[in-house]
C-alpha positions as CSV (number, residue, x, y, z in Angstrom):
1,X,-50.0,-61.3,20.5
2,X,-53.3,-60.9,22.6
3,X,-53.9,-58.1,24.7
4,X,-56.6,-59.8,26.5
5,X,-54.7,-61.2,29.5
6,X,-57.3,-60.9,32.3
7,X,-60.8,-59.8,32.6
8,X,-61.3,-56.0,33.1
9,X,-64.1,-54.7,35.5
10,X,-65.3,-52.2,32.9
11,X,-66.2,-55.1,30.6
12,X,-69.0,-56.2,33.2
13,X,-72.5,-56.0,31.9
14,X,-74.0,-56.5,35.3
15,X,-75.6,-59.7,34.1
16,X,-73.5,-62.9,35.3
17,X,-74.3,-65.2,32.5
18,X,-73.6,-62.6,29.9
19,X,-70.2,-61.8,31.6
20,X,-69.4,-65.4,31.9
21,X,-70.0,-65.8,28.1
22,X,-67.8,-62.9,27.4
23,X,-65.0,-64.3,29.4
24,X,-65.3,-67.6,27.6
25,X,-65.1,-65.7,24.3
26,X,-62.0,-64.0,25.4
27,X,-60.6,-67.4,26.6
28,X,-61.2,-68.8,23.0
29,X,-59.8,-65.8,21.2
30,X,-56.6,-66.0,23.7
31,X,-56.4,-69.8,22.6
32,X,-56.5,-68.9,19.0
33,X,-53.6,-66.4,19.7
34,X,-51.4,-68.7,21.7
35,X,-51.7,-71.3,19.0
36,X,-51.1,-68.9,16.4
37,X,-48.2,-67.5,18.2
38,X,-46.7,-70.9,18.8
39,X,-47.1,-72.4,15.3
40,X,-48.6,-70.3,12.8
41,X,-50.7,-73.2,12.0
42,X,-54.0,-72.3,9.8
43,X,-55.2,-75.8,10.4
44,X,-55.2,-75.5,14.2
45,X,-56.6,-71.9,13.9
46,X,-59.5,-73.2,12.0
47,X,-60.1,-75.8,14.6
48,X,-60.2,-73.1,17.2
49,X,-62.4,-70.8,15.0
50,X,-64.8,-73.5,14.7
51,X,-65.2,-73.7,18.5
52,X,-65.5,-69.7,18.5
53,X,-68.2,-69.9,15.9
54,X,-70.0,-72.7,17.8
55,X,-69.9,-70.6,21.2
56,X,-70.6,-67.2,19.4
57,X,-73.9,-68.8,18.2
58,X,-74.7,-69.9,21.8
59,X,-73.8,-66.6,23.4
60,X,-75.4,-64.3,20.8
61,X,-78.7,-66.3,21.1
62,X,-78.4,-65.8,24.9
63,X,-77.6,-62.3,24.7
64,X,-80.2,-61.3,22.3
65,X,-82.9,-63.3,24.4
66,X,-82.0,-61.3,27.4
67,X,-82.1,-58.0,25.6
68,X,-85.5,-59.1,24.2
69,X,-86.8,-60.0,27.5
70,X,-85.6,-56.5,29.0
71,X,-87.3,-54.6,26.1
72,X,-84.1,-53.3,24.5
73,X,-85.1,-50.6,21.9
74,X,-82.2,-51.3,19.4
75,X,-82.4,-55.1,19.6
76,X,-82.6,-55.3,15.7
77,X,-79.3,-53.2,15.3
78,X,-77.7,-55.7,17.9
79,X,-78.7,-58.7,16.0
80,X,-77.1,-57.0,12.9
81,X,-73.9,-56.5,14.6
82,X,-73.7,-60.0,15.8
83,X,-74.8,-61.6,12.3
84,X,-72.2,-59.4,10.5
85,X,-69.4,-60.8,13.0
86,X,-70.6,-64.4,12.5
87,X,-70.4,-63.8,8.6
88,X,-66.9,-62.5,9.0
89,X,-65.6,-65.3,11.0
90,X,-67.2,-67.8,8.7
91,X,-65.8,-66.0,5.5
92,X,-62.4,-66.5,7.0
93,X,-63.1,-70.0,8.2
94,X,-63.9,-70.8,4.6
95,X,-60.9,-69.2,2.9
96,X,-58.3,-71.6,1.5
97,X,-55.1,-72.5,3.5
98,X,-52.7,-70.0,1.8
99,X,-55.0,-67.0,2.3
100,X,-55.7,-68.0,6.0
101,X,-51.9,-68.1,6.7
102,X,-51.4,-64.6,5.0
103,X,-53.9,-63.0,7.2
104,X,-54.1,-65.1,10.3
105,X,-52.8,-62.2,12.5
106,X,-55.1,-59.6,11.0
107,X,-58.1,-61.7,11.7
108,X,-57.1,-62.5,15.4
109,X,-56.4,-58.6,15.8
110,X,-59.9,-58.0,14.2
111,X,-61.7,-60.4,16.5
112,X,-59.9,-59.1,19.8
113,X,-60.7,-55.6,18.8
114,X,-64.3,-56.4,17.8
115,X,-65.1,-58.3,21.0
116,X,-63.5,-55.5,23.2
117,X,-65.3,-52.7,21.5
118,X,-68.7,-54.4,21.1
119,X,-68.7,-55.1,24.8
120,X,-67.6,-51.6,25.8
121,X,-69.7,-49.6,23.3
122,X,-72.7,-51.8,22.8
123,X,-73.2,-54.7,25.4
124,X,-72.3,-52.7,28.7
125,X,-74.2,-49.6,27.9
126,X,-77.2,-51.6,26.8
127,X,-77.6,-53.8,29.8
128,X,-76.6,-51.1,32.1
129,X,-79.3,-48.9,30.8
130,X,-82.0,-51.7,30.8
131,X,-80.9,-53.2,34.2
132,X,-81.0,-50.2,36.7
133,X,-80.2,-51.1,40.4
């Protein structure tokens, strides 16, 4: 069961398009949870993870571009974290069905925790440091 029920103010980066992307990522992960909770259908989860992978690619490119334009000093580290998540999601996506069904809940917990922690510990501090009022 997802712990992401509504957007929290502390997740705000101060950049509207980045926050909108994060909200969309939460929405996709919540759809994954809802589908998994209702059916435990690894095929449906794979379809939703495909949507997540597509949007993650869009978001990460946009976020990295913003960070680059703002002169983020640890941009390479940020890119590495993004690439690592993409690789982990793709690895799960490419598993056979039996393995997916065995670890579906674990993958969703991981994704949700990764996103919340990444936003709170990496994105928000980075953007708030670079974009001062």
